[in-house]
C-alpha positions in Angstrom: 0.0 0.0 0.0 2.8 2.4 0.9 4.5 1.6 -2.4 1.3 2.4 -4.2 0.9 5.7 -2.4 4.5 6.5 -3.2 4.0 5.8 -6.9 0.8 7.8 -7.0 2.5 10.8 -5.3 5.5 10.5 -7.8 3.1 10.4 -10.7 1.1 13.5 -9.6 4.3 15.3 -8.8 5.6 14.6 -12.3 2.4 15.8 -13.8 2.5 19.0 -11.7 6.0 20.0 -12.7 5.4 19.0 -16.4 2.3 21.3 -16.6 4.2 24.0 -14.8 7.0 23.7 -17.3 4.5 23.6 -20.1 3.2 27.0 -19.1 6.5 28.5 -20.1 6.7 26.7 -23.5 6.0 29.8 -25.6 7.9 32.2 -23.3 11.0 30.0 -23.5 10.8 30.2 -27.4 10.4 34.0 -27.3 6.8 34.2 -28.5 4.0 36.5 -27.3 1.4 34.2 -25.7 -1.8 33.7 -23.8 -1.2 31.9 -20.5 -2.2 28.3 -20.0 -5.1 27.7 -17.5 -5.3 24.0 -16.8 -7.3 22.1 -18.0 -8.8 24.6 -20.5 -5.5 25.8 -22.0 -6.2 29.3 -23.5 -9.8 28.4 -24.4 -11.7 28.9 -21.1 -15.3 29.8 -21.9 -14.8 29.2 -25.7 -17.4 26.8 -27.0 -19.6 27.3 -24.0 -20.0 31.0 -23.3 -18.7 32.3 -26.7 -17.9 30.9 -30.1 -14.4 30.0 -31.2 -14.3 32.9 -33.7 -15.0 35.5 -30.9 -12.5 33.9 -28.6 -9.7 33.9 -31.2 -10.7 37.4 -32.2 -10.1 38.6 -28.7 -6.5 37.3 -29.0 -6.2 38.8 -32.5 -7.3 42.2 -31.2 -5.0 42.1 -28.2 -1.9 41.3 -30.3 -2.6 43.0 -33.6 0.2 45.5 -34.3 2.3 44.0 -31.5 3.1 40.5 -32.8 2.8 38.6 -36.1 1.8 35.4 -34.2 0.7 34.5 -30.7 1.1 31.3 -28.8 -1.9 29.6 -27.3 -2.7 26.2 -25.7 -5.4 23.7 -26.6 -5.7 21.9 -23.2 -1.9 21.6 -22.7 -1.0 21.3 -26.4 0.8 24.4 -27.8 -0.9 26.0 -30.9 0.0 29.1 -32.8 -2.4 31.8 -33.9 -1.2 33.7 -37.0 -2.2 37.3 -37.2 -0.1 38.9 -40.0 -1.4 38.3 -43.6 2.2 38.0 -44.9 2.9 35.2 -42.5 -0.5 33.6 -43.3 0.6 33.8 -47.0 3.8 31.8 -46.2 1.7 29.2 -44.3 -1.0 28.8 -46.9 0.9 29.4 -50.2 4.6 30.3 -50.3 5.8 27.6 -47.9 3.0 25.1 -48.4 5.5 22.2 -48.4 6.2 23.1 -44.7 2.5 23.5 -43.8 0.7 21.1 -46.1 -1.3 19.2 -43.5 -4.4 20.0 -41.5 -4.8 18.7 -38.0 -8.4 17.5 -38.4 -9.1 14.2 -36.7 -10.1 11.1 -38.5 -10.5 7.4 -37.5 -10.5 5.0 -40.4 -11.5 1.9 -38.3 -14.4 3.4 -36.4 -15.5 6.2 -38.6 -14.7 5.5 -42.3 -16.5 8.6 -43.6 -14.1 10.9 -41.6 -11.2 9.9 -43.9 -11.9 12.5 -46.6 -9.9 15.1 -48.5 -10.4 17.7 -45.8 -8.6 15.6 -43.2 -6.1 13.5 -45.1 -2.4 14.3 -44.9 0.8 14.0 -46.9 1.0 11.8 -50.0 -2.5 10.4 -49.3 -4.0 13.9 -49.6 -2.0 14.7 -52.7 -3.1 11.5 -54.4 -6.8 12.0 -53.5 -6.8 15.7 -54.5 -5.3 14.9 -57.9 -8.0 12.3 -58.5 -10.9 14.6 -57.4 -9.8 17.9 -58.9 -11.2 17.1 -62.4 -14.6 16.5 -60.7 -15.1 20.3 -60.3 -14.2 21.6 -63.8 -16.7 24.0 -65.4 -17.8 21.2 -67.7 -18.6 18.8 -64.9 -20.5 21.5 -62.9 -22.5 22.5 -66.0 -23.7 18.9 -66.1 -25.2 19.4 -62.6 -26.8 22.8 -63.4 -30.2 21.5 -64.5 -30.6 19.6 -61.2 -29.9 22.8 -59.3 -32.3 24.8 -61.5 -35.1 22.3 -61.1 -34.8 22.3 -57.3 -34.5 26.1 -57.2 -37.9 26.2 -59.0 -39.3 24.0 -56.2 -37.8 26.4 -53.7 -39.9 29.2 -55.1 -43.0 27.1 -55.0 -42.3 26.0 -51.4 -41.7 29.6 -50.2 -44.8 30.8 -52.0 -46.9 28.2 -50.1 -45.3 29.2 -46.8 -46.1 32.9 -47.1 -49.7 32.1 -47.9 -50.1 31.1 -44.2 -47.7 33.7 -42.8 -45.6 36.4 -44.3 -43.1 36.1 -41.5 -40.9 33.2 -42.5 -37.9 31.5 -40.9 -35.6 31.5 -43.9 -32.6 29.4 -42.8 -34.7 26.2 -42.5 -36.3 26.6 -45.9 -32.9 27.4 -47.5 -31.3 24.4 -45.7 -34.0 22.1 -47.1 -33.2 23.5 -50.6 -29.4 22.9 -50.3 -30.0 19.5 -48.8 -32.2 18.5 -51.8 -29.5 19.8 -54.2 -26.6 18.0 -52.5 -28.6 14.8 -51.8 -29.2 14.6 -55.6 -25.7 15.3 -56.8 -23.7 13.6 -53.9 -25.9 10.5 -53.2 -28.2 10.3 -56.3 -31.2 10.7 -54.0 -34.4 12.7 -54.5 -34.6 13.6 -50.8 -37.7 15.9 -51.3 -36.9 18.0 -48.2 -38.6 21.0 -49.6 -41.9 19.2 -49.7 -41.2 17.0 -46.6 -39.3 18.8 -43.8 -39.2 15.5 -41.9 -37.3 13.5 -44.5 -34.4 11.3 -43.4 -31.8 13.3 -45.2 -32.9 16.5 -43.5 -33.0 14.8 -40.1 -29.5 13.4 -40.3 -28.2 16.7 -41.8 -29.5 18.4 -38.7 -28.0 15.7 -36.4 -24.6 16.1 -38.1 -24.4 19.8 -37.2 -26.1 19.7 -33.8 -23.0 20.6 -31.7 -23.2 20.7 -27.9 -20.5 22.1 -25.7 -19.5 18.4 -25.1 -19.1 18.0 -28.9 -16.9 21.1 -29.1 -14.6 19.8 -26.3 -14.5 16.4 -28.0 -13.5 18.1 -31.3 -10.8 20.0 -29.5 -9.5 16.9 -27.7 -9.5 14.5 -30.7 -7.6 17.1 -32.8 -5.1 17.7 -30.0 -4.5 14.0 -29.2 -5.4 12.0 -32.3 -3.5 8.8 -31.5 -5.0 8.6 -28.0 -8.4 9.3 -29.4 -8.1 6.4 -31.9 -7.1 4.1 -29.1 -10.2 5.2 -27.2 -12.3 4.6 -30.3 -13.5 8.2 -30.5 -15.1 9.1 -33.7 -15.2 12.5 -35.6 -18.9 12.0 -36.4 -21.9 10.7 -34.4 -22.5 6.9 -34.7 -26.0 7.4 -36.2 -24.7 9.8 -38.7 -21.9 7.5 -39.7 -24.3 4.5 -40.2 -26.8 6.6 -42.2 -24.5 8.3 -44.6 -22.2 5.3 -45.1 -25.0 2.9 -45.7 -26.9 5.3 -47.9 -23.9 5.9 -50.2 -23.0 2.2 -50.4 -26.6 1.2 -51.2 -27.0 3.8 -53.9 -23.6 3.1 -55.6 -24.3 -0.6 -55.6 -27.8 0.0 -57.1 -26.3 2.2 -59.8 -23.6 -0.4 -60.7 -26.2 -3.2 -60.7 -28.7 -1.3 -63.0 -26.0 0.4 -65.1 -28.0 3.6 -64.8 -26.6 7.1 -65.5 -27.2 10.5 -63.9 -25.4 13.8 -64.3 -24.2 14.1 -60.7 -21.3 13.8 -58.4 -22.1 10.2 -57.6 -21.7 9.3 -61.2 -18.3 11.0 -61.3 -17.3 9.0 -58.2 -18.5 5.8 -59.8 -16.3 6.5 -62.8 -13.4 7.2 -60.5 -14.0 3.8 -58.8 -13.7 2.1 -62.2 -10.6 4.0 -63.3 -8.6 4.3 -60.1 -7.8 2.5 -56.9 -10.3 4.4 -54.8 -12.3 2.0 -52.5 -16.0 2.3 -51.7 -15.1 3.5 -48.2 -12.9 6.3 -49.7 -15.7 7.3 -52.1 -18.2 7.3 -49.3 -16.0 9.6 -47.3 -15.7 12.1 -50.2 -19.5 11.9 -50.9 -20.1 12.7 -47.2 -17.7 15.7 -47.0 -19.2 17.0 -50.3 -22.6 16.8 -48.7 -21.5 18.5 -45.4 -19.6 21.3 -47.2 -22.2 21.7 -49.9 -25.4 21.9 -47.9 -24.2 23.8 -44.8 -21.9 26.4 -46.3 -24.4 27.3 -49.1 -27.4 27.4 -46.8 -25.5 29.7 -44.4 -24.4 31.9 -47.3 -27.9 32.2 -48.8 -29.7 32.8 -45.5 -27.1 35.3 -44.2 -27.2 37.1 -47.6 -31.0 37.3 -47.4 -30.8 38.7 -43.9 -28.4 41.5 -45.1 -30.5 42.2 -48.2 -33.6 42.6 -46.0 -31.7 45.1 -43.9 -30.3 46.9 -47.0 -33.2 47.3 -49.5 -31.2 49.4 -52.0 -28.7 46.6 -52.4 -31.5 44.1 -52.7 -33.1 46.1 -55.5 -29.8 46.5 -57.4 -29.2 42.8 -57.2 -32.7 42.1 -58.4 -32.4 44.5 -61.3 -29.2 42.8 -62.4 -30.9 39.4 -62.5 -33.9 40.9 -64.4 -31.7 42.6 -67.0 -29.6 39.5 -67.5 -32.8 37.4 -68.1 -34.1 40.0 -70.6 -30.9 39.8 -72.6 -31.1 35.9 -72.5 -34.7 35.4 -73.7 -35.9 34.8 -70.1 -33.7 31.7 -69.7 -31.5 31.1 -66.7 -28.4 29.2 -67.8 -25.1 28.2 -66.3 -23.4 31.0 -68.2 -25.9 33.6 -67.1 -25.5 32.8 -63.4 -21.7 33.1 -63.8 -22.2 36.6 -65.4 -24.2 37.9 -62.4 -21.3 40.0 -61.1 -23.1 42.2 -58.6 -24.9 39.2 -57.1 -21.5 37.5 -56.7 -20.2 40.7 -54.9 -23.3 40.4 -52.6 -22.4 36.7 -52.0 -18.7 37.6 -51.3 -19.7 40.3 -48.9 -22.0 37.8 -47.1 -19.1 35.4 -46.9 -16.9 38.2 -45.5 -19.3 39.0 -42.7 -20.4 35.4 -42.1 -17.6 32.9 -43.2 -19.1 29.5 -42.5 -15.7 27.8 -42.0 -14.3 30.7 -39.9 -11.0 29.3 -38.9 -8.3 27.4 -40.8 -5.6 25.1 -39.4 -2.3 23.6 -40.5 0.6 21.6 -39.0 4.2 22.7 -39.3 6.2 19.7 -40.5 9.7 21.1 -40.0 11.2 24.0 -38.1 10.3 27.3 -39.8 11.9 30.7 -39.2 9.2 33.4 -39.5 10.6 36.0 -42.0 12.0 39.2 -40.6 12.0 37.8 -37.0 14.2 35.6 -34.8 11.2 33.4 -34.1 11.3 29.7 -35.1 8.1 27.7 -35.3 9.0 24.2 -34.0 8.2 21.1 -36.1 4.9 19.6 -35.2 3.3 22.9 -34.1 -0.4 23.3 -34.8 -1.2 26.5 -36.7 -4.5 28.4 -36.5 -5.8 31.3 -38.7 -9.0 33.1 -37.6 -10.6 34.0 -40.9 -13.3 35.9 -38.9 -10.8 38.3 -37.5 -9.3 39.1 -40.9 -12.7 39.7 -42.4 -13.6 42.2 -39.6 -10.2 44.0 -39.5 -10.9 47.7 -40.3 -7.4 47.9 -41.8 -8.6 45.8 -44.7 -12.4 46.4 -44.5 -13.3 50.0 -43.2 -16.5 50.0 -41.1 -16.5 46.2 -41.1 -20.0 45.9 -39.5 -21.5 47.5 -42.6 -22.7 45.4 -45.5 -21.0 46.8 -48.6 -20.7 44.6 -51.8 -18.6 47.4 -53.4 -15.7 46.0 -51.3 -15.5 43.3 -54.0 -15.1 45.3 -57.1 -11.9 44.2 -58.9 -10.2 47.5 -58.0 -10.9 47.2 -54.3 -9.9 43.5 -54.2 -6.5 44.4 -55.6 -5.9 46.9 -52.8 -6.0 44.3 -50.0 -3.4 41.8 -49.0 -3.9 38.4 -50.6 -4.7 36.4 -47.5 -7.2 38.9 -46.0 -10.2 37.2 -47.5 -10.4 33.4 -47.3 -14.0 32.0 -47.0 -12.8 28.9 -48.9 -9.2 28.9 -47.6 -6.3 29.6 -49.9 -3.4 27.9 -51.6 -3.2 24.2 -52.7 -5.7 23.2 -50.0 -8.3 25.8 -50.9 -11.8 24.2 -50.8 -12.1 22.1 -53.9 -15.9 22.6 -54.0 -16.0 26.3 -53.5 -17.0 27.1 -57.1 -19.9 24.6 -56.9 -21.0 26.1 -53.6 -21.0 29.6 -55.1 -22.9 28.4 -58.2 -25.8 26.8 -56.2 -25.9 29.8 -53.8 -26.1 32.4 -56.6 -28.8 30.3 -58.3 -30.8 30.1 -55.1 -30.4 33.8 -54.4 -31.3 34.8 -58.0 -34.5 32.8 -57.9 -35.5 34.2 -54.5 -34.9 37.9 -55.1 -36.5 37.6 -58.6 -39.7 36.3 -57.1 -39.8 37.8 -53.6 -39.1 40.9 -51.6 -37.4 40.5 -48.2 -37.6 42.9 -45.3 -37.2 42.8 -41.5 -40.1 41.8 -39.3 -40.7 42.0 -35.5 -38.9 38.6 -35.0 -35.7 39.7 -36.9 -32.8 39.8 -34.4 -30.4 42.7 -35.0 -27.5 42.5 -34.5 -26.7 38.9 -35.4 -25.5 36.6 -32.6 -23.6 33.3 -33.1 -24.0 29.9 -31.4 -21.1 29.3 -29.0 -20.7 25.5 -29.5 -21.0 25.3 -33.3 -17.9 24.5 -35.4 -19.5 26.5 -38.2 -20.6 30.1 -38.0 -24.2 29.6 -37.0 -26.9 32.1 -36.0 -27.9 31.7 -32.4 -31.4 32.9 -33.4 -33.7 31.9 -36.2 -33.5 34.1 -39.3 -37.1 35.5 -39.4 -37.9 37.8 -42.4 -41.0 39.3 -43.9 -41.5 37.9 -47.3 -43.7 39.3 -50.1 -44.4 37.8 -53.5 -43.4 40.2 -56.4 
């Protein structure tokens, strides 16, 4: 017993001095830093009382102009927040070979749909990216345009029915059903019919997938910080019911298409052709279909609903965007085509400004795979260091965006874009790991927005919450309140 007590005391003494020494990690390296508060690290209250974007923004504001980077702690693991756009450019683009991996958690054994392009590292990522890049060429996206257009027509019908009972409408849910229908069709080959049936399985599991609690936020932080231990503990990146549903749905649909030799102009068809021409397995294809669904439906539904919110608050901007769509249709015999949607420059500026104020994926991360000297400093980032970039802070920095709380699409004229540092606007990331499906997301978002403002007028109502508040525990930028707007048929 005495030996046991002695061992226990020795263990806790070791842990105490190890943590005490850990608190000086960044100080010893010469970095500015936020102190470690065990067990929270530098993130006390983040994910429970305030969202990650706000917590990181506090650090950004504290050190902006004083340091190019600042040391933080995730639990007891050192992470580095990059503030300066020039250093961000080195991380994302110029020295990509030193920072080519993300530190997103995946677990091939217990969660096969987590092993996707977003999380893969090293040569596995390069190989997968090379195989998937041709999937998102203009020609391939044009094949999917008719599907998007047909579902956007149904969006108009559904919203029209909704305002017959009440002009005050919660727009995010309707838009999420629209993007779920689009992505279900192109990613899984399914007519999910969420616009007509809000209780459909695809919508249910789409909600479950993004229903983050403070526990889920802590689990995300833990698994990313300690991936090897997490795999030994059989922790998964996704919820078990979500894994089973999306994996089995994909496998069932791809097997049916192979068996019947049927053909559709969608992402699933492209994946099927990849399966025939490469070494990609069904598990790997299921993972890519899943991340395409997640990225495609959530980021686009957020973009459209936040854009509608801002257009409702800024009627002059809404009317100008509507006039552009009307004029383009008049010049194109009343037909909405892939080429027409790409020519809606002002609507794209509106979408870009919405992405500036409300970037869905508001922080980026990388891993330093060898010691890196930060240019024009004596600071060296050690090999293995986790790197964070808070996109939200960059998008709200008045140095790059004067009066950042104002909604101003003119920020995205070609002249104004050229005046800003390259890495001061990154809703889809930047460099070789830039979001591969960003152009598809913009296409379906512009299509949805064009149809909506062409047929409806949006304005604030008594339930509209101003200013916007964000959910603390969400890993995406998500409104803490429902987006209620007054909707009138034109």
